[in-house]
N, C-alpha and C positions, 0 to 999 in steps of 0.2 A: 787514764781514760779507757773505758771499755765500751766501744761502740759495736753493736751487732748489725750485720747486714740483713735486711729483710728480703724475702723473695719478691721478684718482680713478675710482670706478666709475660716475660719471655718464656718460651717453651724449652725447658732443659731436659725433658723426659727422653729416655732412650739414647742420649748422646753423651752421658757422663757430664763433663764440665763444659761442654760446648753447646751453645744455644742452637736450636733448629728453627728454620723458617719454612713456611709453606712454599712449595715450588711455584714460580711465577707462571701465570697463564699468558701474560703478555708484558712486554717491556716497552716503555716510552724512553727513547734515547735522546739525551740532550748533550750537545757539544759545547763545552765550556772552556776549550783550550785557549781561546782568545780573550777570555773574561779577566777582569781585574781580580786581585786577591780578595777583595771584599765580596765581590759577586760569587767567586768560587766558594768562599766560606759560607755565604748564605745558602747557596744552592746545595752544597754538600750537607749542611746540617738539616735543611728541610728534607732532603732525600732520606736521611736517616729516620725521620718521623714517618714519612710515607711508607718506607720499606719495613717498618717494624714487624708486622705480622707476615706479610707476603710481599716480596720485592715487586715493585711496579715500575721503578725508574732505574736506568743504567746511565752512568755519566761517562762521557768521553773527555776525561781530564788530561789525557796524554795520547800519543800515537800508539802506545802499547795497549791502552784500553780499546782503541779501535781495532787493533790486530786481534785481540781476544774476542771481541764481539763477533767477528767473522769466523774465527777459528774454533771457538769453544761454545758459542751461544747462537750459532746460525739457525739451529733447529727450534729455538724459542721464538714464537711470533713477536715481532717488534716493529716499531715505527720510529724513524729518526725525525725529530722536530726540526722544522726549518729555522726556528729561532736559535741563534748561536751567540756565543760571547755574552755580553751584558744583557742581551734580549732574552736569554734563557731563563733568567730569574722571573721576569714578568710572565713568560709563557708557563713556567712551572706553577706560579701562583694562580694563574687563570684556570689551570687544569686541576690543581690539587689544593687550592686555598682552604677548603673545608677541613683539611687535616691539621691546620695550624691555628693555634689559639692566640698568638700574638708575637711580639718582638722582644728579643733579649739584646740589649745594647751593651756592647763591650766598651771598655775604656781605652781609647787610643793612647793615653799617656802611660798605660801599663799593660804590656803585651800579654802577660799571663792571664789577664782577665778573659782572654779568648777561650782558654780552657775551662774557666768557670762558666762562661756563657754557653759553651758546648754541653756541659753537664746539665745546666738548667734547661737547655733546649730539649734534651732527652727526657728530663723529669717533668717538664711542663708543656711539652709539645709546642715548642717555640722555634723561632728561626733567629739565628745570630746575625746581627747587623751592626754597622757603624752608626755613629750619630747622624751623619749625613743621609745614609740610607733610611734611617728611622723617620726622618722628617718627610721623605718622599713617600714611604710606604704607609704613613698615617693619613696620607692625602686621599682625595676622592677615588682614585683608581682602585685602591685595595682596602683602605680604612681599617688597618690592623692596629689593635691597641698595644701599648707597651706593657709587657709582663714584668720586666725588671730592667733597671738602668744601673749598670755596675759602676758608673762614674761617681755615684754618691759615696762609695767606700773609700776612694782615694788611697788605694793600696800602694805601699812603698817597697815591699820586699816579698820574695817568694814564700818565706815562712808565713808571713801575714796572709797572703792569698790562699795558700793551701791549708793553713790552719782553719781559716773560715770555711773552706770547702769540707774539711774533715768534720767540723761541728754541724754544718747545715745540709750537706749533700750525701755524705758517706752512707748513712743508714738507709737511704732510698736508692742506692746504687745496685748494680748487678751483683749477685751473690758470689760468683766465681770468676770474675774478670776484673783486672785493673790494668791501667795503661800509663806508660810514660810517653808524653808526646810534646815535642817542641811546639810552642804556641804559634810559631811562625809558619808552620805547615797548615795551609788554609783548607786543603781538601783531603784526598786519599782516604785514610783510615777513619776520618771523623764521621762519615755517614754510618759506619758500623758501630762506632762508640755511642752515637746518639740512639741508634736503633735498639741497642742492648742496654742503654743507660749505664755504661761503664764509668767507673770512677777514674778521673784523669789527674795526673800531677806532672810537674817538671821541676825536679829538685836534684841537687848535686850531692851525691854521696861522699864526695871528697871534702865537702864543707862540714866540718865537725865542730866548729866554734858556735856556742849558743848565741841566739839573738836575745840580747838583754831587754829589748823592748817588746818582745812577743813570747812571753812564757819561758824564757831561758831554754829554748830548744833550738837545735841546729837543723839545717836541712837534712843531714843524715839521720838525726834523731826522729824527725818528722816522717821521713821515708819509712823507717823501721816501725813507727807507731801505726802508720797507715797499713803497712803490710800485715801487722799483727791483728788487724781487724778482720782479716780474711782467713778462711780455713786452708789447711795444707792442700796442695793440688790446684789452687787458684792459678789461672793462666795469666801471665804478664804479657800484654801486648805492647806495641810501639817500640820504644827504645829508651836509651839513657843519656844523660849529660856526659857520664863517664862510664864506659863499658865495664871495665874490670871491677870497679867498686860497686857498680849497680848489680852485676850478675852475682857478686859475692853476697849481697843482701838478699836478693831474690832466692838464691840457693839456700841460704840459712832459713828462709821462710817457706821452703819447699814449694816454690813457684817456678814452674818451667816457663822459659821465655820464648815467645814467638815473635821475633823481630818483624815488624809489620808497619812501621810508621808511614811508609809510602805505598802500602798495599791499597789498591783501588777496588771499589765495588765488592767488598768482602762479603756483605750480606747476600749479594746475588750469587757469588761463588759458593757460599755455604748452602744456599737453598736449592741449587741445581744439582741433583744427584744422578740424573740419567740422561745427560746430554751426549749425543753421538758425535764425539770428536772426529772419529772416522770409524769404519766398521770394526777394526780391531780395538779401537779405544772404547767402544760401547761395551765390549765384553769385559774390558779392564774395569770400567766404572761399576758394572754389575758385580764383579768380584769384590770391589771395595765395599759395596753396600752389604754384602753377605759376610764380610770379614768379622764383624762384631760377634756373630753367632758361631763362627768357625773356631775361634780361639786357637790355642796351641794344639798342634797335632793335626791340623786341617790339611791344607795342601802343602806338599814338601817344598823346602827351600831349594834354590838352584844347586845342582851338584857342582862341586869344585872338581875341575879336571886337573889332576896332578901331573906335572911334568917333572921327570927326574933330570936334574942337571947332568949334562954329558961331559965326559972328560974332553978337554980341549975346546970347550964351549966358550961363550962370551965371558969377559972379565966380570961382569955383573948383570943381574936382571933388574930392570928398573920399571916402576909403575908411577903414574902421575895421578894425583887426586886433587881435584879442584875444591877450593875452600868455600866456606860461607853458605853451605846448603841449608843450614838451619834457618836462614833468613827468608821469610816468606816473600818479602818484597823483592828480594834478589831472584827468587824462583819465578816471580811474575814478570820481572823487567830484564835485568842483565842476563840471566840464564837463558831466557827466551831468545835474546839477541845472539848470544854465543852459540846457541843451538843451530843458528843459521850459518855459522862459520863454515866455509867450504872444506876445511880440513877435517871437521868432525865426521867421524865414520871411517876415515882413512887410516887412523892409528888408534891404539888402545888408550882410553882415557877413563878415569874414575870421576864421577860427578856426585858430590854430596848433595843431598836433597832432603827436605824436611819430611819425615814419615808422617807428621801430623797433617800433611795435605790429604791423606786418606780420609780424614774426617772434616777438615776445614774447607778444603777446595778439591773435592774428588775429581772434577773434570780437569783440573790443572795437573794432578797426579797422572791421570789417564793420558793426557797429551804427551808427557815425557816418556811414560812407559811404552806407549804405542808407537812412538816415533824414534825410539832409541835403536841404534844400529848394533850389529854384533860386536863392534868395537867400543860401544858405550856401556859402562857399568854404573848403575845407580847405587849410591852408598848412603846409608842413614847419616844425616848431618849431626854435628855435635849438639848435645851429647846423648841423643835419643829423641824422646817425644818432644823435647824442647831444649834450648840452650841452658846448661847448668854446669856447676863445678861439683863433681862427685864428692870431693873432700869436704865441701861446705854443706852438703845436703844432709839433713837429719837422717841418721842411720835407720831409724824405725820407719821412715817414709820411703826409703830407697826401693824395697821390693815392689811396692805398688807402682812407682814410677817406671821401674824396669819391666814389669808385666805389661803396662800400657805401651811401653816402647816396643816390646816383642810383638804385641798384637798389631800395632801400626806397621811395623817392619814386615810382618808376615803378609799383611794386606797388600803391601806394595812389592812383595817378593824380593825383599832386600836381605842379604845374608852377611854384609859387612857393615860395621858401624865405626864412625869417627868419634873419638872422645877427646874433649878439651878439659883440662883441669886448671886450677889457679896456678899462678907463677909465670915467670918470664917466657919460658918455652911452652907452657901449658901442657907439659907432659903428664900422661896418666900412668904413674909408676907405682902407686900404692898397691901392693900385692893383695891385700885383703879386699880392696874394692875391685880389683881386676877379677878376683875369684867370684865376687858377688855378681858382677856383670855376666860372667860366663855361666854361672849356675842358673841364673834366671833366664838368660836369653838363649842359651843353647837349645832348650826344648822348642823354641820358636824358629829354629833353623839358622841361628846366627853362627857363622863359621870363622869369623875373624874380627879383630879389633885393631884399628889404626889409632895411634896416640900422638897428641900434641900438635902444635902449630909448626914445629920443626926444630931440629938440632943439626949440628954439623957432622955427627956420626950416627949411624943407625944401629939399633940393637933390638933384640926380641927375646921373648920367653914363651913357653907353651903352658897354658893353664887348662888342665883337664882336656887336653887335645885341641884347644883353640889357641891359635897364635895371637900374641899381642905385640905389634910391631911399632917401634918408635920412628916417626917420620923424619925425613930430612926437610929443612926449610928455614925460614919461610921463603919460598922462591918467588920473588916479585919482579924479576927481569930475566931475559934470556941469558945474559952473561952470568948472573948469580946462580941460575939453575944449572948451567953447565959446570961451573966451578964446584957447586955442592956435590954433584955426582962424581966428578973426577977426583975430588979430595976425600971422598968417603972410602973407607977400607973394607966395608962389609960387601958380601956378594948379593944381598937382597935389599933393594933400596926402594922405598916409597917416598916420593917427593910431594910435599904439601904445597900447592900452587896458589898464590894470591890471585883471586879471581878479578879483583878490581884493576889490576895492571897487566894481567896475562890473558892470552887467548889461545885457542887450539892452533891457530897459525903460528903463534910464538913457540908453542911446544914442538911444532914441526921443525922450526929452526934449531931448537935445542937438540933434537934427535939427529939432525943433519950434522951438527957440530960435534956431537959425541962420536959419531962414526960406528963402525961395525964391532967395536969392542963391547958394546952394550946392546942387550936385547930388551925391547920394550914390551911389556905384558900388562894385562889388566890387574888391578889390585887383588882381586880374588885369586887369580892364577898365582901371583907372587906369594900370597899367604899360604896357599896350598903347597907350594914348593918347599916351605920351611917347616912344615909339620912333620 
């Protein structure tokens, strides 16, 4: 099968592979935190249709969304609707009903039909509803017609569902986006996927056995066939049923992954390019907007301050690097909460962050850049512009990926990058690929590479003057972190810290237990010491 993706009416000009939206003049805010899953699904998909050209609606689907409304979008004129919970859907329909052509009814007996309904909502300007909701919304209050009722297909397998979508929806989907999304997620990323008409699937790359009733193709085979319909450089949003196998397939297809399944109001974040997070943050956002024209050689990267180890000094120098910064929804949610930890700023910590925020959500990048303390170091998350495995990436496509990575890192003033590769420890040890990273990224100011999710011993090598350091890890508890450091024989140690189980306060406990034998420094300082 050779399906070609047609261009959609989204504006892709001037932004590479990321769509642009007109900046909002005003936002209507709807609080759906107390709404049922069905109402959240309906409101979120309808919001995607409304926001397609210019965002007009912002959803409070979590407390974090409320935080960001006040922190990042306070300067955008907005009104909060008094209708909350289940009443928000009626209020939204009363205000924006003209945007909607009708109802897309999902099949409650097969949850993956929600993803099909979401795609149809994007392509036909519909709203996704349950059968019960459909009965009510066809009534006198709204008189909405039914565009499609997915119960008629009686799907029984994921291969059957997404094969249907491949045949009927793929060619009318966005040209440079694809998403893996759990159909049980009712809100979050769905508004953006509807707004951009992104193709959505939820298949398991571990399932390689063919479905004898549906074209003798496996879920893995169908994933590969879907990916092959898109050009190299297509961005993979959402997430996977199985991370390792999924990233392996996207890497082979030259698709950078932006983990984003729980990212909220993404079309609003992408549209707002000049929000004053605070006085310093405004300057940062303006720098991000100019970054595309600056390219390599524009503003210099931060200087590494080299400290020479002194005789009789500490047993070892240690730095800590927080994991998962490639994950956009982590940047929006957990990282923001960890940023409020009272220990942050009192000790050196490296924080991986997605350099793609410079393009995808400039105001979010500006927030972290402008509020970072002298002890906070932002580091490009794995493995650059998006999550990928360098060993699986097509070699002819690697220079373009790295150039994009360099531009985005430079825009955010990042000089260190974390790289994860395939394998148990995800160590980046291929010397040829290390040299490729250094050769392309060094002109953009990159001065160090951290490798892998962690080993029990640290090692490093210098590649054209740039240190490549193997991390200790994965440090997922205070006791394990202390033992990793004490059992390591090298003098320069970077510990890769599991962000979902560790906090800055936990790292303070680690430092207290290690005692004066170890000196804690930022990752950039550590890397400079070994060159």
